N, C-alpha and C positions, 0 to 999 in steps of 0.2 A: 130549744133542745129538750130531750126527754131523758129521764134517769130513773133508776130503781135503786132503792137503798134497803138493805136488810140490816137491822140493828137489834141489839139486846145486851143486857148487862153481862151475860156470860157467853156471848156469841164469839166463836172463834172463826174469823174470816176464812181461814184455810179450809175449814169444813164446808163452807158455802162454795168455795172454788171447786172442791172435790165433788160435791153433790151436783153442781150445775155444769161442771166441765167447761167453765168460762173464766177467762181472766178478769179480774176486777180492775177498774180504773183508780179506785181508792180503797184502802183498807186501814183499819185502826183496831187496836186491841184495848180492852179495858185496862186501865192503869198505865198505859203507854204515855210518856210525857208529850206535851204539845210544845214543840220547839219551832220557832219561826225566825228566819233570818230577815233582818230589816235592811232597808236600802243602804244604810251606812255600814253594813257588814256585821253589826252586833247581833247577838242572838237573844231573843226574848222567850221566856218560858211562861206559859199559862198553866192553869190547873190541869192535871192529868185527865185523859179521856175517862168518862164514867161508864162507857159502854163500848162494846165491839161493834164494828160496822164493816159491811162489804157493799160497794156500790159500783155501778157502771153507768156511763152517760154516752149519749149519741154525739156529743159535741165534736169530738176529734174524728169521728168515723163517718159522719153523714154530711154531705155537702149540699144542703138545701135550707131554704128559709121556711119551708112548709112543715108545720108541726106533725101533720099526719105521716109524712115521710119518716120523721124521727121516731114516731111511735111505732110504725110498722117495722122499722129496723130493730128497735128494742124488743118488740114482741117476737119477731123472728129469731132473735138471738136466744131469748129465754125458752122458746118452744123447743 
């Protein structure tokens, strides 16, 4: 798969979405808690995110095993 991540301490992922006019596959904000549900149903909390991040990945959108197909899709999206 191919992905792009834009990250920074004061990054607001909403601003990236607005600028690129693309939906992210994952966003996080600085200071946002990291909560994960375990298989047993309990919730585990890690340290809060130290930076904001906006990312998108070809994994869900491209049905190919060829990296160049994933890269072309990603570049087309960003273009």
